[in-house]
PDB file of N, CA, C, O and CB in Angstrom:
ATOM      1  N   MET A   1      29.233 163.763  35.456  1.00  0.00           N
ATOM      2  CA  MET A   1      30.679 164.005  35.671  1.00  0.00           C
ATOM      3  C   MET A   1      31.380 163.116  35.270  1.00  0.00           C
ATOM      4  O   MET A   1      30.947 161.964  35.291  1.00  0.00           O
ATOM      5  CB  MET A   1      31.065 164.196  36.858  1.00  0.00           C
ATOM      6  N   THR A   2      32.783 163.427  34.746  1.00  0.00           N
ATOM      7  CA  THR A   2      33.303 162.740  34.133  1.00  0.00           C
ATOM      8  C   THR A   2      34.415 161.758  35.041  1.00  0.00           C
ATOM      9  O   THR A   2      35.099 162.250  35.939  1.00  0.00           O
ATOM     10  CB  THR A   2      33.713 163.554  33.147  1.00  0.00           C
ATOM     11  N   ARG A   3      34.476 160.415  34.693  1.00  0.00           N
ATOM     12  CA  ARG A   3      34.989 159.613  35.397  1.00  0.00           C
ATOM     13  C   ARG A   3      36.666 159.307  35.113  1.00  0.00           C
ATOM     14  O   ARG A   3      37.339 158.612  35.874  1.00  0.00           O
ATOM     15  CB  ARG A   3      34.115 158.551  35.258  1.00  0.00           C
ATOM     16  N   ASN A   4      37.098 159.832  34.117  1.00  0.00           N
ATOM     17  CA  ASN A   4      38.706 159.687  33.692  1.00  0.00           C
ATOM     18  C   ASN A   4      39.150 160.800  34.157  1.00  0.00           C
ATOM     19  O   ASN A   4      40.097 161.189  33.474  1.00  0.00           O
ATOM     20  CB  ASN A   4      39.143 159.549  32.117  1.00  0.00           C
ATOM     21  N   ILE A   5      38.862 161.597  35.137  1.00  0.00           N
ATOM     22  CA  ILE A   5      39.727 162.672  35.602  1.00  0.00           C
ATOM     23  C   ILE A   5      39.910 162.041  37.403  1.00  0.00           C
ATOM     24  O   ILE A   5      39.100 161.596  38.217  1.00  0.00           O
ATOM     25  CB  ILE A   5      38.820 164.482  35.324  1.00  0.00           C
ATOM     26  N   GLU A   6      41.423 162.302  37.433  1.00  0.00           N
ATOM     27  CA  GLU A   6      41.998 161.715  38.784  1.00  0.00           C
ATOM     28  C   GLU A   6      41.020 162.152  39.999  1.00  0.00           C
ATOM     29  O   GLU A   6      40.768 161.283  40.833  1.00  0.00           O
ATOM     30  CB  GLU A   6      43.614 162.323  39.083  1.00  0.00           C
ATOM     31  N   PHE A   7      40.539 163.237  40.131  1.00  0.00           N
ATOM     32  CA  PHE A   7      39.998 163.946  41.278  1.00  0.00           C
ATOM     33  C   PHE A   7      38.700 163.711  41.364  1.00  0.00           C
ATOM     34  O   PHE A   7      38.085 164.152  42.334  1.00  0.00           O
ATOM     35  CB  PHE A   7      40.200 165.316  41.273  1.00  0.00           C
ATOM     36  N   ALA A   8      38.116 163.051  40.473  1.00  0.00           N
ATOM     37  CA  ALA A   8      36.625 162.823  40.440  1.00  0.00           C
ATOM     38  C   ALA A   8      35.971 161.663  41.130  1.00  0.00           C
ATOM     39  O   ALA A   8      35.293 160.820  40.542  1.00  0.00           O
ATOM     40  CB  ALA A   8      36.245 162.710  39.128  1.00  0.00           C
ATOM     41  N   TYR A   9      36.205 161.677  42.327  1.00  0.00           N
ATOM     42  CA  TYR A   9      35.973 160.794  43.300  1.00  0.00           C
ATOM     43  C   TYR A   9      34.641 160.234  43.466  1.00  0.00           C
ATOM     44  O   TYR A   9      33.785 160.778  42.769  1.00  0.00           O
ATOM     45  CB  TYR A   9      36.329 161.328  44.371  1.00  0.00           C
ATOM     46  N   HIS A  10      34.241 159.262  44.230  1.00  0.00           N
ATOM     47  CA  HIS A  10      33.157 158.718  44.597  1.00  0.00           C
ATOM     48  C   HIS A  10      32.566 159.501  45.722  1.00  0.00           C
ATOM     49  O   HIS A  10      33.436 159.964  46.460  1.00  0.00           O
ATOM     50  CB  HIS A  10      33.386 157.401  44.879  1.00  0.00           C
ATOM     51  N   TRP A  11      31.385 159.774  46.058  1.00  0.00           N
ATOM     52  CA  TRP A  11      30.858 160.453  47.085  1.00  0.00           C
ATOM     53  C   TRP A  11      31.595 159.652  48.568  1.00  0.00           C
ATOM     54  O   TRP A  11      32.120 160.346  49.438  1.00  0.00           O
ATOM     55  CB  TRP A  11      29.095 160.375  46.912  1.00  0.00           C
ATOM     56  N   TRP A  12      31.542 158.396  48.655  1.00  0.00           N
ATOM     57  CA  TRP A  12      32.004 157.775  49.911  1.00  0.00           C
ATOM     58  C   TRP A  12      33.110 158.042  50.188  1.00  0.00           C
ATOM     59  O   TRP A  12      33.401 157.777  51.355  1.00  0.00           O
ATOM     60  CB  TRP A  12      31.964 156.544  50.003  1.00  0.00           C
ATOM     61  N   GLU A  13      34.035 158.556  49.470  1.00  0.00           N
ATOM     62  CA  GLU A  13      35.529 158.951  49.514  1.00  0.00           C
ATOM     63  C   GLU A  13      35.702 160.155  50.256  1.00  0.00           C
ATOM     64  O   GLU A  13      36.850 160.503  50.533  1.00  0.00           O
ATOM     65  CB  GLU A  13      36.143 159.167  48.128  1.00  0.00           C
ATOM     66  N   ILE A  14      34.718 160.847  50.622  1.00  0.00           N
ATOM     67  CA  ILE A  14      34.838 161.901  51.729  1.00  0.00           C
ATOM     68  C   ILE A  14      35.397 161.448  52.808  1.00  0.00           C
ATOM     69  O   ILE A  14      36.431 161.968  53.225  1.00  0.00           O
ATOM     70  CB  ILE A  14      33.649 162.460  52.151  1.00  0.00           C
ATOM     71  N   PHE A  15      34.744 160.287  53.509  1.00  0.00           N
ATOM     72  CA  PHE A  15      35.206 159.968  54.532  1.00  0.00           C
ATOM     73  C   PHE A  15      36.822 159.364  55.027  1.00  0.00           C
ATOM     74  O   PHE A  15      37.422 159.260  56.097  1.00  0.00           O
ATOM     75  CB  PHE A  15      34.327 159.282  54.707  1.00  0.00           C
ATOM     76  N   PHE A  16      37.152 158.998  53.355  1.00  0.00           N
ATOM     77  CA  PHE A  16      38.738 158.347  53.512  1.00  0.00           C
ATOM     78  C   PHE A  16      39.834 158.967  53.092  1.00  0.00           C
ATOM     79  O   PHE A  16      40.996 158.632  53.321  1.00  0.00           O
ATOM     80  CB  PHE A  16      38.943 157.153  52.839  1.00  0.00           C
ATOM     81  N   ASN A  17      39.286 160.271  52.206  1.00  0.00           N
ATOM     82  CA  ASN A  17      40.338 160.868  51.709  1.00  0.00           C
ATOM     83  C   ASN A  17      40.578 162.355  52.329  1.00  0.00           C
ATOM     84  O   ASN A  17      39.785 163.251  52.042  1.00  0.00           O
ATOM     85  CB  ASN A  17      40.160 160.853  50.264  1.00  0.00           C
ATOM     86  N   PRO A  18      41.704 162.602  53.197  1.00  0.00           N
ATOM     87  CA  PRO A  18      41.660 163.979  53.597  1.00  0.00           C
ATOM     88  C   PRO A  18      41.991 165.255  52.430  1.00  0.00           C
ATOM     89  O   PRO A  18      42.206 166.394  52.842  1.00  0.00           O
ATOM     90  CB  PRO A  18      42.691 164.024  54.753  1.00  0.00           C
ATOM     91  N   PHE A  19      42.003 165.013  51.298  1.00  0.00           N
ATOM     92  CA  PHE A  19      42.281 165.893  50.114  1.00  0.00           C
ATOM     93  C   PHE A  19      40.807 166.157  49.591  1.00  0.00           C
ATOM     94  O   PHE A  19      40.608 167.175  48.928  1.00  0.00           O
ATOM     95  CB  PHE A  19      43.322 165.147  48.924  1.00  0.00           C
ATOM     96  N   PHE A  20      39.759 165.277  49.864  1.00  0.00           N
ATOM     97  CA  PHE A  20      38.585 165.415  48.778  1.00  0.00           C
ATOM     98  C   PHE A  20      38.240 166.919  48.521  1.00  0.00           C
ATOM     99  O   PHE A  20      38.268 167.536  47.456  1.00  0.00           O
ATOM    100  CB  PHE A  20      37.173 164.638  49.301  1.00  0.00           C
ATOM    101  N   TRP A  21      37.914 167.342  49.754  1.00  0.00           N
ATOM    102  CA  TRP A  21      37.442 168.865  49.389  1.00  0.00           C
ATOM    103  C   TRP A  21      37.899 169.740  48.840  1.00  0.00           C
ATOM    104  O   TRP A  21      37.261 170.571  48.193  1.00  0.00           O
ATOM    105  CB  TRP A  21      37.228 169.506  50.124  1.00  0.00           C
ATOM    106  N   HIS A  22      39.539 169.704  49.057  1.00  0.00           N
ATOM    107  CA  HIS A  22      40.625 170.546  48.227  1.00  0.00           C
ATOM    108  C   HIS A  22      40.639 170.051  46.947  1.00  0.00           C
ATOM    109  O   HIS A  22      40.340 170.958  46.170  1.00  0.00           O
ATOM    110  CB  HIS A  22      42.103 170.488  48.769  1.00  0.00           C
ATOM    111  N   ARG A  23      40.847 169.040  46.396  1.00  0.00           N
ATOM    112  CA  ARG A  23      40.793 168.621  45.371  1.00  0.00           C
ATOM    113  C   ARG A  23      39.616 168.668  44.313  1.00  0.00           C
ATOM    114  O   ARG A  23      39.757 168.815  43.099  1.00  0.00           O
ATOM    115  CB  ARG A  23      41.113 167.688  45.651  1.00  0.00           C
ATOM    116  N   ARG A  24      38.351 168.504  45.053  1.00  0.00           N
ATOM    117  CA  ARG A  24      37.047 168.819  44.439  1.00  0.00           C
ATOM    118  C   ARG A  24      36.903 170.390  43.887  1.00  0.00           C
ATOM    119  O   ARG A  24      36.418 170.734  42.809  1.00  0.00           O
ATOM    120  CB  ARG A  24      35.924 168.516  45.557  1.00  0.00           C
ATOM    121  N   ALA A  25      37.440 171.208  44.888  1.00  0.00           N
ATOM    122  CA  ALA A  25      37.463 172.686  44.587  1.00  0.00           C
ATOM    123  C   ALA A  25      38.344 172.886  43.342  1.00  0.00           C
ATOM    124  O   ALA A  25      37.832 173.467  42.385  1.00  0.00           O
ATOM    125  CB  ALA A  25      38.035 173.554  45.845  1.00  0.00           C
ATOM    126  N   ILE A  26      39.519 172.498  43.265  1.00  0.00           N
ATOM    127  CA  ILE A  26      40.138 172.705  42.297  1.00  0.00           C
ATOM    128  C   ILE A  26      39.606 172.060  40.996  1.00  0.00           C
ATOM    129  O   ILE A  26      39.783 172.730  39.979  1.00  0.00           O
ATOM    130  CB  ILE A  26      41.298 172.401  42.619  1.00  0.00           C
ATOM    131  N   LEU A  27      39.062 171.020  40.880  1.00  0.00           N
ATOM    132  CA  LEU A  27      38.440 170.426  39.896  1.00  0.00           C
ATOM    133  C   LEU A  27      37.580 171.382  39.389  1.00  0.00           C
ATOM    134  O   LEU A  27      37.613 171.813  38.236  1.00  0.00           O
ATOM    135  CB  LEU A  27      37.828 169.264  40.256  1.00  0.00           C
ATOM    136  N   ASN A  28      36.737 171.739  40.343  1.00  0.00           N
ATOM    137  CA  ASN A  28      35.587 172.654  39.745  1.00  0.00           C
ATOM    138  C   ASN A  28      35.914 174.077  39.275  1.00  0.00           C
ATOM    139  O   ASN A  28      35.300 174.711  38.416  1.00  0.00           O
ATOM    140  CB  ASN A  28      34.513 172.832  40.787  1.00  0.00           C
ATOM    141  N   ALA A  29      37.015 174.486  40.003  1.00  0.00           N
ATOM    142  CA  ALA A  29      37.577 175.813  39.505  1.00  0.00           C
ATOM    143  C   ALA A  29      38.115 175.413  37.870  1.00  0.00           C
ATOM    144  O   ALA A  29      37.869 176.139  36.907  1.00  0.00           O
ATOM    145  CB  ALA A  29      38.985 176.404  40.652  1.00  0.00           C
ATOM    146  N   VAL A  30      38.751 174.348  37.797  1.00  0.00           N
ATOM    147  CA  VAL A  30      39.374 174.362  36.258  1.00  0.00           C
ATOM    148  C   VAL A  30      38.297 173.927  35.275  1.00  0.00           C
ATOM    149  O   VAL A  30      38.425 174.312  34.113  1.00  0.00           O
ATOM    150  CB  VAL A  30      40.709 173.284  36.064  1.00  0.00           C
ATOM    151  N   ARG A  31      37.187 173.124  35.617  1.00  0.00           N
ATOM    152  CA  ARG A  31      36.260 173.123  34.808  1.00  0.00           C
ATOM    153  C   ARG A  31      35.464 174.474  34.263  1.00  0.00           C
ATOM    154  O   ARG A  31      35.130 174.621  33.087  1.00  0.00           O
ATOM    155  CB  ARG A  31      35.526 172.311  35.372  1.00  0.00           C
ATOM    156  N   GLU A  32      35.221 175.429  35.318  1.00  0.00           N
ATOM    157  CA  GLU A  32      34.759 176.660  34.896  1.00  0.00           C
ATOM    158  C   GLU A  32      35.790 177.436  34.027  1.00  0.00           C
ATOM    159  O   GLU A  32      35.421 177.939  32.966  1.00  0.00           O
ATOM    160  CB  GLU A  32      34.372 177.427  36.074  1.00  0.00           C
ATOM    161  N   PHE A  33      37.025 177.538  34.442  1.00  0.00           N
ATOM    162  CA  PHE A  33      38.054 178.108  33.467  1.00  0.00           C
ATOM    163  C   PHE A  33      38.271 177.523  31.928  1.00  0.00           C
ATOM    164  O   PHE A  33      38.370 178.123  30.858  1.00  0.00           O
ATOM    165  CB  PHE A  33      39.365 177.949  34.167  1.00  0.00           C
ATOM    166  N   ALA A  34      38.304 176.143  32.243  1.00  0.00           N
ATOM    167  CA  ALA A  34      38.376 175.676  30.821  1.00  0.00           C
ATOM    168  C   ALA A  34      37.127 176.047  29.779  1.00  0.00           C
ATOM    169  O   ALA A  34      37.321 176.001  28.564  1.00  0.00           O
ATOM    170  CB  ALA A  34      38.502 174.132  30.900  1.00  0.00           C
ATOM    171  N   LYS A  35      36.095 176.342  30.224  1.00  0.00           N
ATOM    172  CA  LYS A  35      34.647 176.726  29.340  1.00  0.00           C
ATOM    173  C   LYS A  35      35.320 178.119  28.740  1.00  0.00           C
ATOM    174  O   LYS A  35      35.074 178.307  27.549  1.00  0.00           O
ATOM    175  CB  LYS A  35      32.877 177.044  30.489  1.00  0.00           C
ATOM    176  N   ALA A  36      36.029 178.993  29.314  1.00  0.00           N
ATOM    177  CA  ALA A  36      36.507 179.868  28.790  1.00  0.00           C
ATOM    178  C   ALA A  36      37.586 180.035  27.939  1.00  0.00           C
ATOM    179  O   ALA A  36      37.566 181.051  27.244  1.00  0.00           O
ATOM    180  CB  ALA A  36      36.577 180.367  29.457  1.00  0.00           C
ATOM    181  N   VAL A  37      38.583 179.229  27.822  1.00  0.00           N
ATOM    182  CA  VAL A  37      39.809 178.759  27.240  1.00  0.00           C
ATOM    183  C   VAL A  37      39.462 178.950  25.630  1.00  0.00           C
ATOM    184  O   VAL A  37      38.349 178.495  25.367  1.00  0.00           O
ATOM    185  CB  VAL A  37      40.187 177.120  27.739  1.00  0.00           C
ATOM    186  N   ASN A  38      40.066 179.443  24.640  1.00  0.00           N
ATOM    187  CA  ASN A  38      39.841 179.525  23.488  1.00  0.00           C
ATOM    188  C   ASN A  38      41.191 178.895  22.626  1.00  0.00           C
ATOM    189  O   ASN A  38      41.208 178.360  21.518  1.00  0.00           O
ATOM    190  CB  ASN A  38      39.448 180.930  23.281  1.00  0.00           C
ATOM    191  N   GLY A  39      42.085 179.116  23.387  1.00  0.00           N
ATOM    192  CA  GLY A  39      43.549 178.910  22.672  1.00  0.00           C
ATOM    193  C   GLY A  39      44.063 177.577  23.217  1.00  0.00           C
ATOM    194  O   GLY A  39      43.353 176.596  23.435  1.00  0.00           O
ATOM    195  N   ARG A  40      45.402 177.661  23.414  1.00  0.00           N
ATOM    196  CA  ARG A  40      45.883 176.296  23.692  1.00  0.00           C
ATOM    197  C   ARG A  40      46.045 176.509  25.436  1.00  0.00           C
ATOM    198  O   ARG A  40      46.167 177.594  26.005  1.00  0.00           O
ATOM    199  CB  ARG A  40      47.490 175.868  22.718  1.00  0.00           C
ATOM    200  N   ALA A  41      46.006 175.143  26.083  1.00  0.00           N
ATOM    201  CA  ALA A  41      45.952 175.163  27.784  1.00  0.00           C
ATOM    202  C   ALA A  41      47.689 174.492  27.725  1.00  0.00           C
ATOM    203  O   ALA A  41      48.115 173.598  26.994  1.00  0.00           O
ATOM    204  CB  ALA A  41      44.318 173.818  28.780  1.00  0.00           C
ATOM    205  N   LEU A  42      48.329 175.189  28.633  1.00  0.00           N
ATOM    206  CA  LEU A  42      49.621 174.311  29.141  1.00  0.00           C
ATOM    207  C   LEU A  42      49.576 173.779  30.497  1.00  0.00           C
ATOM    208  O   LEU A  42      49.339 174.597  31.385  1.00  0.00           O
ATOM    209  CB  LEU A  42      50.916 175.136  29.122  1.00  0.00           C
ATOM    210  N   ASP A  43      49.741 172.677  30.793  1.00  0.00           N
ATOM    211  CA  ASP A  43      49.466 172.118  32.067  1.00  0.00           C
ATOM    212  C   ASP A  43      50.947 172.012  32.450  1.00  0.00           C
ATOM    213  O   ASP A  43      51.514 171.092  31.860  1.00  0.00           O
ATOM    214  CB  ASP A  43      48.556 170.697  32.083  1.00  0.00           C
ATOM    215  N   TYR A  44      51.668 172.673  33.235  1.00  0.00           N
ATOM    216  CA  TYR A  44      53.049 172.306  33.751  1.00  0.00           C
ATOM    217  C   TYR A  44      52.907 171.644  34.914  1.00  0.00           C
ATOM    218  O   TYR A  44      52.067 171.983  35.748  1.00  0.00           O
ATOM    219  CB  TYR A  44      53.959 173.434  33.979  1.00  0.00           C
ATOM    220  N   GLY A  45      53.856 170.463  35.100  1.00  0.00           N
ATOM    221  CA  GLY A  45      53.734 169.902  36.381  1.00  0.00           C
ATOM    222  C   GLY A  45      52.123 168.804  36.162  1.00  0.00           C
ATOM    223  O   GLY A  45      51.468 168.447  37.141  1.00  0.00           O
ATOM    224  N   CYS A  46      51.840 168.525  35.084  1.00  0.00           N
ATOM    225  CA  CYS A  46      50.700 167.796  34.843  1.00  0.00           C
ATOM    226  C   CYS A  46      50.503 166.388  35.673  1.00  0.00           C
ATOM    227  O   CYS A  46      49.418 165.969  36.075  1.00  0.00           O
ATOM    228  CB  CYS A  46      50.709 167.563  33.406  1.00  0.00           C
ATOM    229  N   GLY A  47      51.710 165.781  35.835  1.00  0.00           N
ATOM    230  CA  GLY A  47      51.554 164.240  36.461  1.00  0.00           C
ATOM    231  C   GLY A  47      50.831 163.710  35.467  1.00  0.00           C
ATOM    232  O   GLY A  47      51.158 163.821  34.285  1.00  0.00           O
ATOM    233  N   LEU A  48      49.583 162.967  35.954  1.00  0.00           N
ATOM    234  CA  LEU A  48      49.085 161.868  35.010  1.00  0.00           C
ATOM    235  C   LEU A  48      47.948 162.695  34.021  1.00  0.00           C
ATOM    236  O   LEU A  48      47.150 162.118  33.282  1.00  0.00           O
ATOM    237  CB  LEU A  48      48.329 160.457  35.977  1.00  0.00           C
ATOM    238  N   GLN A  49      48.031 163.756  34.136  1.00  0.00           N
ATOM    239  CA  GLN A  49      47.409 164.940  33.213  1.00  0.00           C
ATOM    240  C   GLN A  49      45.922 164.743  33.662  1.00  0.00           C
ATOM    241  O   GLN A  49      45.130 164.423  32.775  1.00  0.00           O
ATOM    242  CB  GLN A  49      47.657 164.757  31.348  1.00  0.00           C
ATOM    243  N   PRO A  50      45.439 164.902  34.976  1.00  0.00           N
ATOM    244  CA  PRO A  50      43.954 164.633  35.145  1.00  0.00           C
ATOM    245  C   PRO A  50      42.937 165.703  34.573  1.00  0.00           C
ATOM    246  O   PRO A  50      41.731 165.477  34.478  1.00  0.00           O
ATOM    247  CB  PRO A  50      43.676 164.498  36.637  1.00  0.00           C
ATOM    248  N   TYR A  51      43.653 167.105  34.132  1.00  0.00           N
ATOM    249  CA  TYR A  51      42.521 167.847  33.327  1.00  0.00           C
ATOM    250  C   TYR A  51      42.559 167.626  31.852  1.00  0.00           C
ATOM    251  O   TYR A  51      41.798 168.273  31.132  1.00  0.00           O
ATOM    252  CB  TYR A  51      42.599 169.379  33.538  1.00  0.00           C
ATOM    253  N   ARG A  52      43.291 166.863  31.415  1.00  0.00           N
ATOM    254  CA  ARG A  52      43.475 166.552  29.882  1.00  0.00           C
ATOM    255  C   ARG A  52      42.148 166.612  29.142  1.00  0.00           C
ATOM    256  O   ARG A  52      42.127 167.375  28.176  1.00  0.00           O
ATOM    257  CB  ARG A  52      44.110 165.078  29.645  1.00  0.00           C
ATOM    258  N   GLU A  53      41.148 166.008  29.397  1.00  0.00           N
ATOM    259  CA  GLU A  53      39.841 166.361  28.792  1.00  0.00           C
ATOM    260  C   GLU A  53      39.168 167.423  28.605  1.00  0.00           C
ATOM    261  O   GLU A  53      38.369 167.667  27.701  1.00  0.00           O
ATOM    262  CB  GLU A  53      39.128 165.893  29.221  1.00  0.00           C
ATOM    263  N   LEU A  54      39.542 168.157  29.600  1.00  0.00           N
ATOM    264  CA  LEU A  54      38.416 169.238  29.986  1.00  0.00           C
ATOM    265  C   LEU A  54      38.899 170.544  28.642  1.00  0.00           C
ATOM    266  O   LEU A  54      38.042 171.266  28.131  1.00  0.00           O
ATOM    267  CB  LEU A  54      38.656 169.919  32.092  1.00  0.00           C
ATOM    268  N   PHE A  55      40.303 170.613  28.287  1.00  0.00           N
ATOM    269  CA  PHE A  55      40.667 171.253  27.185  1.00  0.00           C
ATOM    270  C   PHE A  55      40.495 170.796  25.896  1.00  0.00           C
ATOM    271  O   PHE A  55      40.559 169.573  25.775  1.00  0.00           O
ATOM    272  CB  PHE A  55      41.741 171.479  27.289  1.00  0.00           C
ATOM    273  N   LYS A  56      40.249 171.586  24.680  1.00  0.00           N
ATOM    274  CA  LYS A  56      40.265 171.305  23.529  1.00  0.00           C
ATOM    275  C   LYS A  56      41.627 171.270  22.923  1.00  0.00           C
ATOM    276  O   LYS A  56      41.805 170.478  21.998  1.00  0.00           O
ATOM    277  CB  LYS A  56      39.462 172.073  22.980  1.00  0.00           C
ATOM    278  N   ASN A  57      42.424 171.881  23.247  1.00  0.00           N
ATOM    279  CA  ASN A  57      43.970 172.022  23.001  1.00  0.00           C
ATOM    280  C   ASN A  57      44.707 171.918  23.941  1.00  0.00           C
ATOM    281  O   ASN A  57      45.041 173.001  24.421  1.00  0.00           O
ATOM    282  CB  ASN A  57      44.388 173.111  22.508  1.00  0.00           C
ATOM    283  N   TYR A  58      45.254 170.726  24.583  1.00  0.00           N
ATOM    284  CA  TYR A  58      45.808 170.674  25.770  1.00  0.00           C
ATOM    285  C   TYR A  58      47.293 170.134  25.525  1.00  0.00           C
ATOM    286  O   TYR A  58      47.515 169.226  24.723  1.00  0.00           O
ATOM    287  CB  TYR A  58      44.940 169.830  26.705  1.00  0.00           C
ATOM    288  N   THR A  59      48.314 170.771  26.290  1.00  0.00           N
ATOM    289  CA  THR A  59      49.661 170.492  26.369  1.00  0.00           C
ATOM    290  C   THR A  59      50.073 170.185  27.622  1.00  0.00           C
ATOM    291  O   THR A  59      50.082 171.023  28.524  1.00  0.00           O
ATOM    292  CB  THR A  59      50.393 171.465  25.911  1.00  0.00           C
ATOM    293  N   GLY A  60      50.474 168.861  27.788  1.00  0.00           N
ATOM    294  CA  GLY A  60      50.904 168.663  29.285  1.00  0.00           C
ATOM    295  C   GLY A  60      52.567 168.373  29.415  1.00  0.00           C
ATOM    296  O   GLY A  60      53.200 167.553  28.749  1.00  0.00           O
ATOM    297  N   TYR A  61      53.004 169.122  30.279  1.00  0.00           N
ATOM    298  CA  TYR A  61      54.519 169.033  30.235  1.00  0.00           C
ATOM    299  C   TYR A  61      54.987 168.879  31.764  1.00  0.00           C
ATOM    300  O   TYR A  61      54.797 169.727  32.636  1.00  0.00           O
ATOM    301  CB  TYR A  61      55.210 170.428  29.494  1.00  0.00           C
ATOM    302  N   ASP A  62      55.744 167.431  31.961  1.00  0.00           N
ATOM    303  CA  ASP A  62      55.789 166.984  33.303  1.00  0.00           C
ATOM    304  C   ASP A  62      57.380 166.613  33.366  1.00  0.00           C
ATOM    305  O   ASP A  62      57.840 165.953  32.434  1.00  0.00           O
ATOM    306  CB  ASP A  62      54.680 165.689  33.626  1.00  0.00           C
ATOM    307  N   LEU A  63      58.296 167.050  34.519  1.00  0.00           N
ATOM    308  CA  LEU A  63      59.461 166.481  34.640  1.00  0.00           C
ATOM    309  C   LEU A  63      59.659 165.842  35.489  1.00  0.00           C
ATOM    310  O   LEU A  63      59.924 166.398  36.554  1.00  0.00           O
ATOM    311  CB  LEU A  63      60.251 167.065  34.617  1.00  0.00           C
ATOM    312  N   GLY A  64      59.622 164.176  35.416  1.00  0.00           N
ATOM    313  CA  GLY A  64      59.732 163.447  36.562  1.00  0.00           C
ATOM    314  C   GLY A  64      61.131 162.689  36.380  1.00  0.00           C
ATOM    315  O   GLY A  64      62.223 163.242  36.506  1.00  0.00           O
ATOM    316  N   GLN A  65      60.937 161.356  36.067  1.00  0.00           N
ATOM    317  CA  GLN A  65      62.257 160.507  36.237  1.00  0.00           C
ATOM    318  C   GLN A  65      62.768 160.735  34.867  1.00  0.00           C
ATOM    319  O   GLN A  65      63.984 160.636  34.704  1.00  0.00           O
ATOM    320  CB  GLN A  65      62.075 158.797  36.646  1.00  0.00           C
ATOM    321  N   GLU A  66      61.998 161.031  33.844  1.00  0.00           N
ATOM    322  CA  GLU A  66      62.216 161.224  32.494  1.00  0.00           C
ATOM    323  C   GLU A  66      61.585 162.552  31.902  1.00  0.00           C
ATOM    324  O   GLU A  66      60.505 162.785  32.446  1.00  0.00           O
ATOM    325  CB  GLU A  66      61.703 160.043  31.806  1.00  0.00           C
ATOM    326  N   LEU A  67      61.969 163.564  30.874  1.00  0.00           N
ATOM    327  CA  LEU A  67      61.149 164.267  30.384  1.00  0.00           C
ATOM    328  C   LEU A  67      59.868 163.730  29.700  1.00  0.00           C
ATOM    329  O   LEU A  67      60.029 162.773  28.943  1.00  0.00           O
ATOM    330  CB  LEU A  67      61.809 164.916  29.694  1.00  0.00           C
ATOM    331  N   SER A  68      58.546 164.245  29.873  1.00  0.00           N
ATOM    332  CA  SER A  68      57.680 163.882  29.446  1.00  0.00           C
ATOM    333  C   SER A  68      56.825 165.228  28.696  1.00  0.00           C
ATOM    334  O   SER A  68      56.492 166.187  29.392  1.00  0.00           O
ATOM    335  CB  SER A  68      57.156 163.114  30.469  1.00  0.00           C
ATOM    336  N   ILE A  69      56.576 165.189  27.497  1.00  0.00           N
ATOM    337  CA  ILE A  69      55.920 166.098  26.822  1.00  0.00           C
ATOM    338  C   ILE A  69      54.638 165.314  25.885  1.00  0.00           C
ATOM    339  O   ILE A  69      54.790 164.525  24.953  1.00  0.00           O
ATOM    340  CB  ILE A  69      57.045 166.893  25.966  1.00  0.00           C
ATOM    341  N   VAL A  70      53.393 165.807  26.458  1.00  0.00           N
ATOM    342  CA  VAL A  70      52.288 165.316  25.502  1.00  0.00           C
ATOM    343  C   VAL A  70      51.531 166.280  25.002  1.00  0.00           C
ATOM    344  O   VAL A  70      51.261 167.197  25.777  1.00  0.00           O
ATOM    345  CB  VAL A  70      51.390 164.416  26.066  1.00  0.00           C
ATOM    346  N   THR A  71      51.047 166.338  23.755  1.00  0.00           N
ATOM    347  CA  THR A  71      50.239 167.307  23.203  1.00  0.00           C
ATOM    348  C   THR A  71      49.139 166.828  22.397  1.00  0.00           C
ATOM    349  O   THR A  71      49.265 165.743  21.828  1.00  0.00           O
ATOM    350  CB  THR A  71      50.984 168.142  22.480  1.00  0.00           C
ATOM    351  N   GLY A  72      48.225 167.407  22.293  1.00  0.00           N
ATOM    352  CA  GLY A  72      46.923 167.062  21.514  1.00  0.00           C
ATOM    353  C   GLY A  72      45.887 166.448  22.511  1.00  0.00           C
ATOM    354  O   GLY A  72      45.983 166.501  23.737  1.00  0.00           O
ATOM    355  N   LYS A  73      44.773 165.793  21.719  1.00  0.00           N
ATOM    356  CA  LYS A  73      43.591 165.293  22.584  1.00  0.00           C
ATOM    357  C   LYS A  73      43.307 163.851  21.919  1.00  0.00           C
ATOM    358  O   LYS A  73      42.406 163.135  22.358  1.00  0.00           O
ATOM    359  CB  LYS A  73      42.152 166.390  22.525  1.00  0.00           C
TER     360      LYS A  73
END
């Protein structure tokens, strides 16, 4: 399991984080989807880009306090 992904928690966090199972399910689904992606991936509303390392050609776009666009790997 990759530790750089924001949602890749330690096992003991299931007792403290109410979103653990939901985020874990999303992470597992994105991991499976990433294997099938051959082109570019656009993560709109990426925040801290927790899925960046799962894709070969990743573009993250987030509109927070200021515009942030990050491409490549």
